Residue frames relative to the residue before (quaternion, step in Angstrom):
aa qw qx qy qz dx dy dz
M 1.0000 0.0000 0.0000 0.0000 0.00 0.00 0.00
R 0.6607 0.5032 -0.3093 0.4633 3.57 0.91 -0.91
D 0.6375 0.5257 -0.3253 0.4598 3.62 0.99 -0.74
L 0.6315 0.5226 -0.3322 0.4667 3.57 1.02 -0.76
V 0.6501 0.5058 -0.3133 0.4726 3.62 0.91 -0.86
M 0.6621 0.5014 -0.3039 0.4667 3.59 0.91 -0.86
T 0.6300 0.5257 -0.3208 0.4731 3.59 1.03 -0.79
I 0.6621 0.5028 -0.2909 0.4734 3.55 0.92 -0.91
L 0.6601 0.4983 -0.3011 0.4747 3.62 0.92 -0.85
T 0.6453 0.5174 -0.3149 0.4656 3.56 0.97 -0.88
A 0.6578 0.4989 -0.3031 0.4759 3.59 0.92 -0.88
G 0.6350 0.5373 -0.3174 0.4553 3.59 1.03 -0.80
V 0.6672 0.4971 -0.2897 0.4730 3.54 0.92 -0.97
Q 0.6507 0.5075 -0.3247 0.4623 3.58 0.97 -0.81
L 0.6295 0.5389 -0.3282 0.4534 3.56 1.03 -0.82
V 0.6591 0.5056 -0.3105 0.4620 3.57 0.92 -0.93
I 0.6463 0.5141 -0.3252 0.4608 3.58 0.96 -0.88
M 0.6575 0.5068 -0.3247 0.4534 3.60 0.90 -0.89
V 0.6533 0.4949 -0.3262 0.4711 3.65 0.88 -0.83
A 0.6571 0.5052 -0.3167 0.4612 3.61 0.91 -0.90
L 0.6577 0.4941 -0.3169 0.4720 3.62 0.93 -0.76
G 0.6010 0.5582 -0.3465 0.4552 3.56 1.05 -0.70
Y 0.6760 0.4805 -0.2780 0.4846 3.58 0.91 -0.94
L 0.6355 0.5370 -0.3111 0.4593 3.56 1.01 -0.83
I 0.6624 0.4871 -0.3010 0.4830 3.59 0.89 -0.91
D 0.6440 0.5096 -0.3215 0.4713 3.61 0.93 -0.85
Y 0.6464 0.5141 -0.3232 0.4619 3.63 0.94 -0.86
L 0.6800 0.4909 -0.2930 0.4590 3.58 0.89 -0.95
N 0.6366 0.5111 -0.3364 0.4695 3.58 1.00 -0.66
T 0.6474 0.4963 -0.3228 0.4801 3.57 1.00 -0.75
K 0.6566 0.5063 -0.3116 0.4641 3.59 0.94 -0.88
I 0.6544 0.4948 -0.3098 0.4806 3.63 0.90 -0.85
G 0.6441 0.5268 -0.3166 0.4553 3.56 0.97 -0.88
M 0.6604 0.4950 -0.3131 0.4699 3.60 1.00 -0.81
E 0.6315 0.5214 -0.3411 0.4616 3.57 1.03 -0.73
K 0.6394 0.5150 -0.3212 0.4720 3.61 1.00 -0.82
M 0.6670 0.5062 -0.3087 0.4512 3.53 0.94 -0.89
K 0.6177 0.5205 -0.3458 0.4775 3.61 1.06 -0.70
R 0.6349 0.5186 -0.3286 0.4690 3.59 0.98 -0.76
Y 0.6489 0.5071 -0.3149 0.4718 3.59 0.90 -0.89
Y 0.6445 0.5328 -0.3155 0.4486 3.59 1.02 -0.85
E 0.6376 0.5086 -0.3224 0.4804 3.59 1.05 -0.82
I 0.6282 0.5174 -0.3338 0.4757 3.60 0.99 -0.75
A 0.6453 0.5162 -0.3195 0.4637 3.61 0.94 -0.90
K 0.6428 0.5123 -0.3295 0.4645 3.62 0.92 -0.86
T 0.6447 0.5144 -0.3276 0.4608 3.61 0.90 -0.83
F 0.6767 0.4882 -0.2984 0.4633 3.59 0.85 -0.91
V 0.6377 0.5276 -0.3318 0.4527 3.58 0.94 -0.87
Q 0.6815 0.4898 -0.2880 0.4612 3.56 0.88 -0.94
A 0.6557 0.5122 -0.3075 0.4617 3.58 0.98 -0.86
I 0.6748 0.4777 -0.3022 0.4744 3.61 0.87 -0.85
E 0.6032 0.5531 -0.3516 0.4545 3.59 1.09 -0.74
Q 0.6681 0.4868 -0.2906 0.4820 3.54 0.98 -0.96
Q 0.6898 0.5005 -0.2944 0.4325 3.60 0.88 -0.86
I 0.7804 0.3427 -0.1728 0.4936 3.58 0.80 -1.04
G 0.3867 -0.7408 0.4695 0.2850 3.59 1.01 -0.73
P 0.7486 -0.4001 0.2678 0.4558 3.61 -1.24 -0.17
G 0.7465 0.3585 -0.2952 0.4766 3.51 -1.18 0.59
K 0.7486 0.4076 -0.2889 0.4359 3.58 -1.31 -0.17
G 0.0577 0.8638 -0.4952 0.0728 3.58 1.00 0.87
P 0.6903 0.4826 -0.2933 0.4523 3.58 0.82 -0.93
D 0.6397 0.5199 -0.3230 0.4650 3.57 1.07 -0.76
K 0.6644 0.4992 -0.3053 0.4649 3.55 0.97 -0.86
K 0.6410 0.5267 -0.3222 0.4560 3.57 0.98 -0.82
A 0.6401 0.5268 -0.3158 0.4616 3.57 0.98 -0.87
E 0.6463 0.5338 -0.3029 0.4535 3.55 1.01 -0.86
V 0.6679 0.4849 -0.2793 0.4907 3.56 0.95 -0.96
F 0.6244 0.5440 -0.3344 0.4499 3.56 1.00 -0.86
N 0.6778 0.4940 -0.2938 0.4585 3.61 0.86 -0.89
L 0.6380 0.5135 -0.3224 0.4747 3.57 1.03 -0.83
L 0.6778 0.4828 -0.3083 0.4609 3.59 0.85 -0.95
K 0.6322 0.5516 -0.3296 0.4329 3.55 0.95 -0.87
K 0.6485 0.5089 -0.3124 0.4721 3.57 1.07 -0.71
V 0.6872 0.4903 -0.2829 0.4554 3.55 0.97 -0.88
V 0.7882 0.3355 -0.1980 0.4763 3.63 0.75 -0.95
G 0.3102 -0.7805 0.4950 0.2225 3.55 1.20 -0.28
N 0.7903 -0.2804 0.2246 0.4963 3.60 -0.83 -0.99
K 0.4123 0.7345 -0.4559 0.2876 3.57 1.24 0.23
L 0.7639 0.2074 -0.1221 0.5987 3.60 1.20 -0.51
T 0.4640 -0.6462 0.5230 0.3059 3.51 -1.22 0.58
D 0.6718 -0.4774 0.3822 0.4180 3.56 -1.30 0.27
E 0.6431 0.5161 -0.3221 0.4651 3.57 1.03 -0.74
E 0.6522 0.5038 -0.3212 0.4666 3.63 0.96 -0.75
I 0.6253 0.5164 -0.3328 0.4812 3.57 1.05 -0.81
D 0.6419 0.5330 -0.3197 0.4490 3.59 0.92 -0.90
K 0.6674 0.4980 -0.2978 0.4668 3.57 0.94 -0.86
L 0.6327 0.5244 -0.3385 0.4584 3.58 1.00 -0.73
I 0.6412 0.5156 -0.3154 0.4728 3.57 1.01 -0.84
E 0.6698 0.4995 -0.3170 0.4487 3.58 0.82 -0.96
A 0.6603 0.5096 -0.3120 0.4549 3.58 0.98 -0.84
A 0.6526 0.5126 -0.3043 0.4678 3.56 1.02 -0.80
V 0.6376 0.5075 -0.3179 0.4847 3.60 1.02 -0.78
F 0.6432 0.5272 -0.3211 0.4531 3.55 0.93 -0.93
E 0.6790 0.4858 -0.3026 0.4597 3.58 0.84 -0.90
M 0.6353 0.5235 -0.3302 0.4618 3.59 0.94 -0.87
N 0.6789 0.4812 -0.2968 0.4684 3.63 0.85 -0.94
Y 0.6363 0.5259 -0.3334 0.4554 3.59 0.98 -0.79
I 0.6680 0.4970 -0.2991 0.4662 3.61 0.90 -0.87
L 0.6437 0.5077 -0.3159 0.4776 3.56 1.03 -0.83
K 0.6288 0.5296 -0.3280 0.4654 3.60 1.01 -0.80
L 0.6622 0.5022 -0.3077 0.4633 3.59 0.90 -0.93
K 0.6519 0.5026 -0.3233 0.4668 3.58 0.96 -0.81
G 0.6259 0.5353 -0.3272 0.4634 3.57 1.06 -0.76
L 0.6631 0.4904 -0.3004 0.4792 3.58 0.97 -0.84
E 0.6301 0.5145 -0.3382 0.4731 3.59 1.01 -0.70
R 0.6597 0.5112 -0.3090 0.4561 3.57 0.94 -0.87
Q 0.6416 0.5119 -0.3266 0.4687 3.57 1.04 -0.78
G 0.6515 0.5154 -0.3106 0.4620 3.60 1.04 -0.72
L 0.6640 0.4899 -0.2957 0.4814 3.56 1.12 -0.70
D 0.6579 0.5309 -0.3192 0.4283 3.56 1.07 -0.68
K 0.6498 0.5378 -0.3246 0.4280 3.61 1.11 -0.54
């Protein structure tokens, strides 16, 4: 009887450990995935700013295509075309937002 109880307890502990490890591995994969995505976003921001400096205002579709091609070369098959597109859009939005804030600050200082 005692051996049966010990066997059941051992199996229960092993099950709990396996489930906990499963959640830990999933958490780490998510965390690592987020870190990689942050790194890709920083690369996208750098490319967006560089192409903006190189080409200048206007020609949005041409600049986006150029950044897309550069990012595609850097990340390879690690991201889908849709994910790359979203990274570019987010980087452009952030850049425009910062430029708008700086413009508002400058207007406030000029008055």
